[in-house]
N, C-alpha and C positions, 0 to 999 in steps of 0.2 A: 431439287437440283442445288448443289452447293455453289456459292458464289466463287467465281474464278476471276483473277485479275490479269489483265494483259496490258502492258504499258500504262499501268495505273488506273485503267478503266475497268469497272465491274462489267463483266460480259456474261452475266447469268440471265440475260433476257430469255424468257421462256420462248424458245424457238417455236414451240407449238402455237403460241399466241400469234406470232407473226405469220405462221403458215395459215392459221384460221382467218386472219385478216385478209391475206392474199386470196384465199378461197372465196371469201365473202365480197371481194372486190373493193375493199377499203383502201383508199389512197394513203400513202405513207409520206409524212413530212418529217425531216430531220431538222431540228431547230436548237437554239442555244439561248440560255438565259445568263450568259457570261457577262460580267461587268468589267472585264479586262480584255481589250481588243487583241492582246497578244495570244489569248487562248480561246478566241471566239469559235473556232472550228475544232477545238481539241476533242478527239474521240469520234469525229465524223467518219474517218476512214474505217474504224471498227464497226460503227453502226451500218455503214454501207456493206461491209463484209457479211454481217449478220443478215441483212436483207437478202443479199445474194444467196447465202446458204439456204434461205427459205424459199428461193425461187422468185423473189421479187426482183423485177428487172426495170422498174420505173419508180421514180419519186415524184412527188407533186411540189411545185413551187407556186407562189402566189404572184400574179401579175396584175396589171391594170385591168385586163380583160377577165380576170378570175383565175382559177387554178389551171395549171398547164403541166402535163407530164413531161419528164425528162428521163432519157434512157440511162441506165447504169452500165450498159454494155459499151 
């Protein structure tokens, strides 16, 4: 699969990997290692689009009580 850029973000994530993760019940977390607070969530919208394309409807967040699912719908 050739890398494609959309809004400066490489979006060549192997969708098949995300689909297999969904099938296996693996929780998905979108995170950032950004060192500039102005760009902390840059690319998150695209990451969510890719998850939805793979049928993923829930992301995981970490809380005091542990992981919690949040809906993408």
